[in-house]
Jmol script that loads the backbone (N, CA, C; Angstrom):
load data "model"
ATOM      1  N   MET A   1       0.837  -1.082  21.127  1.00  0.00           N
ATOM      2  CA  MET A   1       1.275  -0.896  19.756  1.00  0.00           C
ATOM      3  C   MET A   1       2.370  -1.912  19.432  1.00  0.00           C
ATOM      4  N   ILE A   2       2.347  -2.412  18.215  1.00  0.00           N
ATOM      5  CA  ILE A   2       3.328  -3.401  17.773  1.00  0.00           C
ATOM      6  C   ILE A   2       4.648  -2.695  17.456  1.00  0.00           C
ATOM      7  N   GLU A   3       5.745  -3.285  17.930  1.00  0.00           N
ATOM      8  CA  GLU A   3       7.062  -2.712  17.667  1.00  0.00           C
ATOM      9  C   GLU A   3       7.374  -2.757  16.173  1.00  0.00           C
ATOM     10  N   GLU A   4       8.135  -1.789  15.714  1.00  0.00           N
ATOM     11  CA  GLU A   4       8.424  -1.635  14.282  1.00  0.00           C
ATOM     12  C   GLU A   4       9.042  -2.890  13.666  1.00  0.00           C
ATOM     13  N   LYS A   5       9.977  -3.537  14.375  1.00  0.00           N
ATOM     14  CA  LYS A   5      10.635  -4.725  13.814  1.00  0.00           C
ATOM     15  C   LYS A   5       9.630  -5.847  13.579  1.00  0.00           C
ATOM     16  N   ASN A   6       8.657  -6.007  14.469  1.00  0.00           N
ATOM     17  CA  ASN A   6       7.630  -7.025  14.295  1.00  0.00           C
ATOM     18  C   ASN A   6       6.599  -6.597  13.260  1.00  0.00           C
ATOM     19  N   LEU A   7       6.315  -5.327  13.214  1.00  0.00           N
ATOM     20  CA  LEU A   7       5.345  -4.790  12.268  1.00  0.00           C
ATOM     21  C   LEU A   7       5.770  -5.070  10.825  1.00  0.00           C
ATOM     22  N   LYS A   8       7.048  -4.929  10.535  1.00  0.00           N
ATOM     23  CA  LYS A   8       7.559  -5.194   9.186  1.00  0.00           C
ATOM     24  C   LYS A   8       7.314  -6.646   8.784  1.00  0.00           C
ATOM     25  N   ASP A   9       7.590  -7.585   9.690  1.00  0.00           N
ATOM     26  CA  ASP A   9       7.388  -9.004   9.398  1.00  0.00           C
ATOM     27  C   ASP A   9       5.906  -9.319   9.177  1.00  0.00           C
ATOM     28  N   ILE A  10       5.045  -8.738   9.994  1.00  0.00           N
ATOM     29  CA  ILE A  10       3.604  -8.973   9.874  1.00  0.00           C
ATOM     30  C   ILE A  10       3.094  -8.420   8.543  1.00  0.00           C
ATOM     31  N   LYS A  11       3.554  -7.232   8.170  1.00  0.00           N
ATOM     32  CA  LYS A  11       3.128  -6.638   6.900  1.00  0.00           C
ATOM     33  C   LYS A  11       3.539  -7.509   5.718  1.00  0.00           C
ATOM     34  N   ILE A  12       4.710  -8.102   5.781  1.00  0.00           N
ATOM     35  CA  ILE A  12       5.152  -8.997   4.704  1.00  0.00           C
ATOM     36  C   ILE A  12       4.214 -10.185   4.587  1.00  0.00           C
ATOM     37  N   LEU A  13       3.830 -10.773   5.712  1.00  0.00           N
ATOM     38  CA  LEU A  13       2.904 -11.908   5.697  1.00  0.00           C
ATOM     39  C   LEU A  13       1.527 -11.526   5.155  1.00  0.00           C
ATOM     40  N   LEU A  14       1.167 -10.267   5.272  1.00  0.00           N
ATOM     41  CA  LEU A  14      -0.130  -9.780   4.790  1.00  0.00           C
ATOM     42  C   LEU A  14      -0.006  -9.107   3.418  1.00  0.00           C
ATOM     43  N   ASN A  15       1.031  -9.461   2.674  1.00  0.00           N
ATOM     44  CA  ASN A  15       1.255  -8.888   1.340  1.00  0.00           C
ATOM     45  C   ASN A  15       1.320  -7.364   1.375  1.00  0.00           C
ATOM     46  N   ASN A  16       1.963  -6.849   2.401  1.00  0.00           N
ATOM     47  CA  ASN A  16       2.207  -5.414   2.574  1.00  0.00           C
ATOM     48  C   ASN A  16       0.941  -4.567   2.692  1.00  0.00           C
ATOM     49  N   LYS A  17      -0.127  -5.167   3.215  1.00  0.00           N
ATOM     50  CA  LYS A  17      -1.329  -4.381   3.489  1.00  0.00           C
ATOM     51  C   LYS A  17      -1.007  -3.347   4.563  1.00  0.00           C
ATOM     52  N   LEU A  18      -1.671  -2.230   4.496  1.00  0.00           N
ATOM     53  CA  LEU A  18      -1.466  -1.169   5.471  1.00  0.00           C
ATOM     54  C   LEU A  18      -2.223  -1.507   6.755  1.00  0.00           C
ATOM     55  N   ILE A  19      -1.516  -1.551   7.875  1.00  0.00           N
ATOM     56  CA  ILE A  19      -2.142  -1.812   9.166  1.00  0.00           C
ATOM     57  C   ILE A  19      -2.573  -0.474   9.749  1.00  0.00           C
ATOM     58  N   ILE A  20      -3.888  -0.337   9.960  1.00  0.00           N
ATOM     59  CA  ILE A  20      -4.408   0.944  10.452  1.00  0.00           C
ATOM     60  C   ILE A  20      -4.714   0.916  11.946  1.00  0.00           C
ATOM     61  N   TYR A  21      -4.733  -0.283  12.538  1.00  0.00           N
ATOM     62  CA  TYR A  21      -5.037  -0.400  13.967  1.00  0.00           C
ATOM     63  C   TYR A  21      -4.353  -1.639  14.503  1.00  0.00           C
ATOM     64  N   SER A  22      -3.809  -1.534  15.696  1.00  0.00           N
ATOM     65  CA  SER A  22      -3.272  -2.714  16.374  1.00  0.00           C
ATOM     66  C   SER A  22      -3.435  -2.555  17.881  1.00  0.00           C
ATOM     67  N   LYS A  23      -3.690  -3.660  18.520  1.00  0.00           N
ATOM     68  CA  LYS A  23      -3.853  -3.667  19.967  1.00  0.00           C
ATOM     69  C   LYS A  23      -3.289  -4.977  20.508  1.00  0.00           C
ATOM     70  N   ILE A  24      -2.416  -4.887  21.495  1.00  0.00           N
ATOM     71  CA  ILE A  24      -1.893  -6.086  22.135  1.00  0.00           C
ATOM     72  C   ILE A  24      -2.967  -6.619  23.075  1.00  0.00           C
ATOM     73  N   LEU A  25      -3.356  -7.876  22.847  1.00  0.00           N
ATOM     74  CA  LEU A  25      -4.385  -8.506  23.671  1.00  0.00           C
ATOM     75  C   LEU A  25      -3.787  -9.198  24.890  1.00  0.00           C
ATOM     76  N   SER A  26      -2.611  -9.800  24.693  1.00  0.00           N
ATOM     77  CA  SER A  26      -1.967 -10.478  25.811  1.00  0.00           C
ATOM     78  C   SER A  26      -0.490 -10.699  25.493  1.00  0.00           C
ATOM     79  N   CYS A  27       0.248 -11.005  26.548  1.00  0.00           N
ATOM     80  CA  CYS A  27       1.641 -11.414  26.408  1.00  0.00           C
ATOM     81  C   CYS A  27       1.881 -12.498  27.445  1.00  0.00           C
ATOM     82  N   SER A  28       2.169 -13.694  26.947  1.00  0.00           N
ATOM     83  CA  SER A  28       2.384 -14.828  27.833  1.00  0.00           C
ATOM     84  C   SER A  28       3.561 -15.634  27.306  1.00  0.00           C
ATOM     85  N   PHE A  29       4.468 -16.009  28.174  1.00  0.00           N
ATOM     86  CA  PHE A  29       5.665 -16.764  27.796  1.00  0.00           C
ATOM     87  C   PHE A  29       6.441 -16.056  26.687  1.00  0.00           C
ATOM     88  N   ASP A  30       6.497 -14.724  26.754  1.00  0.00           N
ATOM     89  CA  ASP A  30       7.198 -13.892  25.770  1.00  0.00           C
ATOM     90  C   ASP A  30       6.607 -13.992  24.362  1.00  0.00           C
ATOM     91  N   ILE A  31       5.315 -14.346  24.264  1.00  0.00           N
ATOM     92  CA  ILE A  31       4.618 -14.368  22.984  1.00  0.00           C
ATOM     93  C   ILE A  31       3.476 -13.359  23.065  1.00  0.00           C
ATOM     94  N   TYR A  32       3.508 -12.398  22.145  1.00  0.00           N
ATOM     95  CA  TYR A  32       2.425 -11.415  22.074  1.00  0.00           C
ATOM     96  C   TYR A  32       1.274 -11.975  21.246  1.00  0.00           C
ATOM     97  N   CYS A  33       0.073 -11.631  21.628  1.00  0.00           N
ATOM     98  CA  CYS A  33      -1.118 -11.896  20.843  1.00  0.00           C
ATOM     99  C   CYS A  33      -1.750 -10.527  20.598  1.00  0.00           C
ATOM    100  N   SER A  34      -1.871 -10.153  19.329  1.00  0.00           N
ATOM    101  CA  SER A  34      -2.378  -8.831  18.983  1.00  0.00           C
ATOM    102  C   SER A  34      -3.518  -8.925  17.977  1.00  0.00           C
ATOM    103  N   LYS A  35      -4.393  -7.954  18.047  1.00  0.00           N
ATOM    104  CA  LYS A  35      -5.457  -7.815  17.059  1.00  0.00           C
ATOM    105  C   LYS A  35      -5.050  -6.672  16.141  1.00  0.00           C
ATOM    106  N   ILE A  36      -5.140  -6.905  14.828  1.00  0.00           N
ATOM    107  CA  ILE A  36      -4.822  -5.848  13.879  1.00  0.00           C
ATOM    108  C   ILE A  36      -5.965  -5.700  12.881  1.00  0.00           C
ATOM    109  N   THR A  37      -6.068  -4.497  12.329  1.00  0.00           N
ATOM    110  CA  THR A  37      -7.024  -4.209  11.272  1.00  0.00           C
ATOM    111  C   THR A  37      -6.251  -3.575  10.127  1.00  0.00           C
ATOM    112  N   THR A  38      -6.518  -4.040   8.911  1.00  0.00           N
ATOM    113  CA  THR A  38      -5.860  -3.493   7.737  1.00  0.00           C
ATOM    114  C   THR A  38      -6.774  -2.484   7.047  1.00  0.00           C
ATOM    115  N   ASP A  39      -6.196  -1.744   6.121  1.00  0.00           N
ATOM    116  CA  ASP A  39      -6.959  -0.685   5.461  1.00  0.00           C
ATOM    117  C   ASP A  39      -8.145  -1.190   4.643  1.00  0.00           C
ATOM    118  N   ASP A  40      -8.184  -2.489   4.348  1.00  0.00           N
ATOM    119  CA  ASP A  40      -9.343  -3.050   3.657  1.00  0.00           C
ATOM    120  C   ASP A  40     -10.398  -3.559   4.645  1.00  0.00           C
ATOM    121  N   LYS A  41     -10.251  -3.141   5.917  1.00  0.00           N
ATOM    122  CA  LYS A  41     -11.201  -3.432   7.008  1.00  0.00           C
ATOM    123  C   LYS A  41     -11.234  -4.907   7.417  1.00  0.00           C
ATOM    124  N   LYS A  42     -10.177  -5.653   7.124  1.00  0.00           N
ATOM    125  CA  LYS A  42     -10.085  -7.040   7.572  1.00  0.00           C
ATOM    126  C   LYS A  42      -9.384  -7.067   8.926  1.00  0.00           C
ATOM    127  N   HIS A  43      -9.825  -7.985   9.772  1.00  0.00           N
ATOM    128  CA  HIS A  43      -9.287  -8.109  11.126  1.00  0.00           C
ATOM    129  C   HIS A  43      -8.500  -9.415  11.234  1.00  0.00           C
ATOM    130  N   TYR A  44      -7.394  -9.346  11.955  1.00  0.00           N
ATOM    131  CA  TYR A  44      -6.535 -10.507  12.141  1.00  0.00           C
ATOM    132  C   TYR A  44      -6.091 -10.587  13.597  1.00  0.00           C
ATOM    133  N   ILE A  45      -5.867 -11.804  14.035  1.00  0.00           N
ATOM    134  CA  ILE A  45      -5.194 -12.048  15.309  1.00  0.00           C
ATOM    135  C   ILE A  45      -3.828 -12.608  14.953  1.00  0.00           C
ATOM    136  N   VAL A  46      -2.785 -11.980  15.457  1.00  0.00           N
ATOM    137  CA  VAL A  46      -1.428 -12.421  15.152  1.00  0.00           C
ATOM    138  C   VAL A  46      -0.688 -12.725  16.453  1.00  0.00           C
ATOM    139  N   LYS A  47       0.168 -13.719  16.367  1.00  0.00           N
ATOM    140  CA  LYS A  47       1.025 -14.060  17.506  1.00  0.00           C
ATOM    141  C   LYS A  47       2.464 -13.985  17.051  1.00  0.00           C
ATOM    142  N   TYR A  48       3.316 -13.439  17.910  1.00  0.00           N
ATOM    143  CA  TYR A  48       4.718 -13.302  17.563  1.00  0.00           C
ATOM    144  C   TYR A  48       5.529 -13.212  18.849  1.00  0.00           C
ATOM    145  N   TYR A  49       6.775 -13.625  18.732  1.00  0.00           N
ATOM    146  CA  TYR A  49       7.673 -13.614  19.880  1.00  0.00           C
ATOM    147  C   TYR A  49       8.108 -12.200  20.240  1.00  0.00           C
ATOM    148  N   LYS A  50       8.157 -11.938  21.532  1.00  0.00           N
ATOM    149  CA  LYS A  50       8.761 -10.700  22.022  1.00  0.00           C
ATOM    150  C   LYS A  50      10.245 -10.713  21.658  1.00  0.00           C
ATOM    151  N   LYS A  51      10.873 -11.846  21.903  1.00  0.00           N
ATOM    152  CA  LYS A  51      12.259 -12.071  21.521  1.00  0.00           C
ATOM    153  C   LYS A  51      12.300 -13.445  20.860  1.00  0.00           C
ATOM    154  N   LYS A  52      12.841 -13.508  19.650  1.00  0.00           N
ATOM    155  CA  LYS A  52      12.839 -14.744  18.885  1.00  0.00           C
ATOM    156  C   LYS A  52      13.510 -15.881  19.647  1.00  0.00           C
ATOM    157  N   ASN A  53      12.859 -17.026  19.643  1.00  0.00           N
ATOM    158  CA  ASN A  53      13.355 -18.225  20.312  1.00  0.00           C
ATOM    159  C   ASN A  53      13.744 -19.229  19.233  1.00  0.00           C
ATOM    160  N   ILE A  54      15.026 -19.543  19.111  1.00  0.00           N
ATOM    161  CA  ILE A  54      15.463 -20.452  18.050  1.00  0.00           C
ATOM    162  C   ILE A  54      15.511 -21.916  18.487  1.00  0.00           C
ATOM    163  N   THR A  55      15.315 -22.198  19.763  1.00  0.00           N
ATOM    164  CA  THR A  55      15.396 -23.580  20.224  1.00  0.00           C
ATOM    165  C   THR A  55      14.041 -24.286  20.239  1.00  0.00           C
ATOM    166  N   PHE A  56      12.951 -23.559  20.386  1.00  0.00           N
ATOM    167  CA  PHE A  56      11.622 -24.160  20.399  1.00  0.00           C
ATOM    168  C   PHE A  56      10.624 -23.152  19.853  1.00  0.00           C
ATOM    169  N   ASN A  57       9.843 -23.580  18.868  1.00  0.00           N
ATOM    170  CA  ASN A  57       8.864 -22.691  18.259  1.00  0.00           C
ATOM    171  C   ASN A  57       7.485 -22.990  18.848  1.00  0.00           C
ATOM    172  N   ALA A  58       7.132 -22.288  19.906  1.00  0.00           N
ATOM    173  CA  ALA A  58       5.858 -22.505  20.590  1.00  0.00           C
ATOM    174  C   ALA A  58       4.670 -22.148  19.711  1.00  0.00           C
ATOM    175  N   ILE A  59       4.820 -21.160  18.858  1.00  0.00           N
ATOM    176  CA  ILE A  59       3.717 -20.755  17.987  1.00  0.00           C
ATOM    177  C   ILE A  59       3.425 -21.856  16.962  1.00  0.00           C
ATOM    178  N   ARG A  60       4.456 -22.421  16.371  1.00  0.00           N
ATOM    179  CA  ARG A  60       4.257 -23.534  15.425  1.00  0.00           C
ATOM    180  C   ARG A  60       3.632 -24.724  16.142  1.00  0.00           C
ATOM    181  N   SER A  61       4.107 -25.017  17.336  1.00  0.00           N
ATOM    182  CA  SER A  61       3.555 -26.119  18.119  1.00  0.00           C
ATOM    183  C   SER A  61       2.074 -25.903  18.412  1.00  0.00           C
ATOM    184  N   GLU A  62       1.709 -24.686  18.758  1.00  0.00           N
ATOM    185  CA  GLU A  62       0.313 -24.369  19.027  1.00  0.00           C
ATOM    186  C   GLU A  62      -0.528 -24.569  17.764  1.00  0.00           C
ATOM    187  N   GLY A  63      -0.004 -24.136  16.625  1.00  0.00           N
ATOM    188  CA  GLY A  63      -0.718 -24.320  15.359  1.00  0.00           C
ATOM    189  C   GLY A  63      -0.925 -25.789  15.038  1.00  0.00           C
ATOM    190  N   GLU A  64       0.103 -26.601  15.250  1.00  0.00           N
ATOM    191  CA  GLU A  64      -0.013 -28.045  15.006  1.00  0.00           C
ATOM    192  C   GLU A  64      -1.045 -28.675  15.936  1.00  0.00           C
ATOM    193  N   ASN A  65      -1.101 -28.210  17.185  1.00  0.00           N
ATOM    194  CA  ASN A  65      -2.108 -28.721  18.113  1.00  0.00           C
ATOM    195  C   ASN A  65      -3.523 -28.362  17.658  1.00  0.00           C
ATOM    196  N   LEU A  66      -3.711 -27.139  17.177  1.00  0.00           N
ATOM    197  CA  LEU A  66      -5.031 -26.726  16.696  1.00  0.00           C
ATOM    198  C   LEU A  66      -5.458 -27.564  15.491  1.00  0.00           C
ATOM    199  N   ILE A  67      -4.549 -27.846  14.577  1.00  0.00           N
ATOM    200  CA  ILE A  67      -4.848 -28.686  13.426  1.00  0.00           C
ATOM    201  C   ILE A  67      -5.217 -30.090  13.886  1.00  0.00           C
ATOM    202  N   PHE A  68      -4.452 -30.640  14.827  1.00  0.00           N
ATOM    203  CA  PHE A  68      -4.737 -31.972  15.359  1.00  0.00           C
ATOM    204  C   PHE A  68      -6.136 -32.045  15.945  1.00  0.00           C
ATOM    205  N   PHE A  69      -6.495 -31.090  16.790  1.00  0.00           N
ATOM    206  CA  PHE A  69      -7.808 -31.113  17.409  1.00  0.00           C
ATOM    207  C   PHE A  69      -8.920 -30.870  16.396  1.00  0.00           C
ATOM    208  N   ASP A  70      -8.667 -30.077  15.380  1.00  0.00           N
ATOM    209  CA  ASP A  70      -9.658 -29.851  14.334  1.00  0.00           C
ATOM    210  C   ASP A  70      -9.966 -31.139  13.584  1.00  0.00           C
ATOM    211  N   LYS A  71      -8.962 -31.973  13.371  1.00  0.00           N
ATOM    212  CA  LYS A  71      -9.137 -33.237  12.640  1.00  0.00           C
ATOM    213  C   LYS A  71      -9.888 -34.285  13.458  1.00  0.00           C
ATOM    214  N   LEU A  72      -9.972 -34.112  14.763  1.00  0.00           N
ATOM    215  CA  LEU A  72     -10.682 -35.096  15.597  1.00  0.00           C
ATOM    216  C   LEU A  72     -12.187 -35.089  15.342  1.00  0.00           C
ATOM    217  N   ASN A  73     -12.719 -33.945  14.932  1.00  0.00           N
ATOM    218  CA  ASN A  73     -14.152 -33.817  14.635  1.00  0.00           C
ATOM    219  C   ASN A  73     -15.048 -34.331  15.761  1.00  0.00           C
ATOM    220  N   ILE A  74     -14.741 -33.914  16.971  1.00  0.00           N
ATOM    221  CA  ILE A  74     -15.586 -34.342  18.102  1.00  0.00           C
ATOM    222  C   ILE A  74     -16.442 -33.212  18.601  1.00  0.00           C
TER     223      ILE A  74
END
end "model"
wireframe off; spacefill off
backbone 0.3
color backbone group
């Protein structure tokens, strides 16, 4: 289950949709990966820090890497 402090932030990003299901899929390097379902039956994969890291944003870095590889079109 997602901790309340993280749940509030995730709900804000989803325009306050009601989360009816959540499951932690993994936790690596203090980053959780969870699957959530909202009341409109949409499914999301979310990643968030167990403890916020202000010196390096690994999640942003991962996103930039995914964009880079997507643009390669190989």
